[in-house]
N, C-alpha and C positions, 0 to 999 in steps of 0.2 A: 504494500500500500504506500502511495506517495503521500508526503505530508504537506507539501507546499502547492498552492494554487495561485497563479498570478494572472492578472487581467492586463492586456495591453491597452493603450489609450484608445485604439481603434475599437476594441471589443467593449470598452466602457461607454464609448459614444454610441455604439450600436444598441446597448442595453438602455441607455437614457432615451434614445429615439423610440424604442419599442414601448417603454413605460409611459412616455409622454403621449404616444399615439393611443394606447389603451385607456389612459385617463380621459383624453378628449373624446374619443369615439365610443368608448364604453363607459366604464366607471372606475373609481379608485379601487373598489373591491376586486375588479377584474385584474387590474395592475398588480395588486397585492397577491392575488392568487397565482398569477404568472410568476412573480418573484419567488413565492414559496415553492412552486413546482420546480423552478430552475435550481433553487438551493438543494432540493431533494435529489434532482438528477445529477448535480455536481458531486454530491456525496457518493452516488453510485459510480460516477466516473472516477472518483478518487480511489474507490475500492477496486475497480476494474478498468485501469487506464488504457488497456488495449482494445476496448470494446468498439472504438471508432474504426471505420474503414480508412485505409490509407488512400488519400486523394492526390498527394504530391510526393512521389517516391524519393526524389533526391534529398528532401529534408524531413521525410517521414511525417508529413503533416496529415492529420487525421480529421475525419468528420463524424459527428455523432448527432443523429436526428433527435432533437429534443422534443419537438412537437410538429404537427402537420405544417406549421408556418415557419419554424425556426430550426436551423442546424447550427450546432456549435462546432467551430473550426478550432482545432488545438494542436499543440505539439508537445511532445515529451522532451524535456531538456534536463539532463542529469536526473535528479529526483523531484522534478517539478512538472506540473501541468501548466502550460502557458496557453491561456485562452486568447486566440488571435482575433477571432471575429464571431459575431452572431449573424448568420446569413438568413435573409428573408427568402424562404423557399418559393414564394410567389413570383420572384424575379426569374429572368432567364439565367440558366446556369452559366452562360457565357460571361455574366457580370461578376462571377466569383473568380477574381484574378488572384492567383497564389504567387506571392513573392518569395524568392529564394532568400532574401535578406530579412532577417527577423526585425531589423530596425524599421522596416517599412510599416510595421504595425504599431509603432510608437512605444517600443519597450523602454 
């Protein structure tokens, strides 16, 4: 089991956008429920870090479908899980650009 979970700036911005959208278009309760579900899924990811499918082999970047609408993009570095992005599955998959440089995610 990994003990550290890190969020890149890019992933934090994605989360903020999702929560803002849920609050405006739905309710505060919906946003809170989303956040609770995300926290529970991240606990599972922490216990089973290889659960995600490798989507970028050179850097072993993985994707974990969190919900019908959102996929968590992450990478294992040493004993850490680095959340790179929260991808909106309603977009074209072509919009998911994977960078070889970890700095591109605002680490």
